[in-house]
C-alpha positions in Angstrom: -19.8 40.0 49.5 -16.7 41.2 50.6 -15.2 39.1 53.9 -12.4 40.3 55.6 -10.1 38.2 57.8 -8.9 38.8 61.6 -5.7 37.7 62.7 -7.0 35.6 64.7 -9.0 33.8 62.0 -6.2 33.9 59.1 -4.3 31.5 62.2 -6.3 29.4 62.8 -7.1 28.7 59.5 -3.6 27.9 58.8 -3.6 25.1 62.1 -6.7 23.5 60.6 -5.7 23.2 56.6 -2.1 21.8 58.6 -4.8 19.0 60.4 -7.5 18.3 58.2 -6.3 20.5 55.2 -8.6 23.3 55.5 -8.2 25.7 52.8 -9.2 29.6 53.1 -11.5 29.0 49.8 -13.5 26.3 51.8 -13.8 28.4 54.8 -15.4 31.5 52.5 -17.6 29.3 50.3 -18.9 28.2 54.1 -19.5 31.6 54.9 -21.3 32.6 51.0 -23.0 29.2 50.6 -23.4 27.5 54.8 -26.0 25.1 55.3 -27.1 26.4 58.3 -26.6 29.7 59.9 -27.0 30.1 63.6 -27.0 32.4 66.5 -23.0 33.0 68.2 -22.4 34.5 71.2 -22.0 37.9 72.0 -24.5 38.9 68.6 -22.4 36.6 66.4 -23.8 34.3 64.1 -21.9 31.1 62.9 -21.9 29.6 59.3 -21.7 25.9 59.2 -21.4 23.0 56.8 -21.0 19.0 57.3 -17.3 17.8 56.7 -16.2 14.8 56.9 -17.8 12.8 60.2 -17.8 17.2 61.6 -18.5 20.5 61.1 -16.8 23.1 59.6 -18.0 26.1 61.6 -17.3 29.7 61.0 -18.3 32.5 63.7 -18.4 35.8 62.0 -20.0 39.3 62.3 -22.0 40.7 59.6 -20.2 44.3 58.5 -21.9 47.3 56.5 -20.7 45.2 53.2 -19.9 42.2 54.1 -18.7 39.6 57.0 -16.3 39.6 59.5 -14.3 35.9 60.3 -14.1 35.8 63.8 -12.2 32.8 64.1 -12.7 29.0 62.2 -13.4 25.3 63.6 -13.8 22.3 63.0 -15.3 19.6 65.3 -16.9 16.4 65.7 -19.8 17.3 68.1 -22.6 17.9 65.5 -25.6 16.8 68.0 -24.4 19.7 69.7 -24.3 22.5 67.4 -26.3 20.9 64.3 -30.2 22.5 64.1 -32.7 20.2 62.8 -35.2 22.1 61.1 
């Protein structure tokens, strides 16, 4: 799967790497092997994985041959975003 990073997503990844050690590889793994994919805003999807006591969330859109990462963030609001099956 081809993964395209927006400039915004790259900037956010660098910020989260400083704050919590979230690497580019970890984000790409979350996108390629997510624990969940939930609907996002404006037709986007959000791949998410539990990380520590929170969630790593990766909003993306599908493109012809892969995915484009829109942004990246970690949140402690697990109950707000996690969908129990």
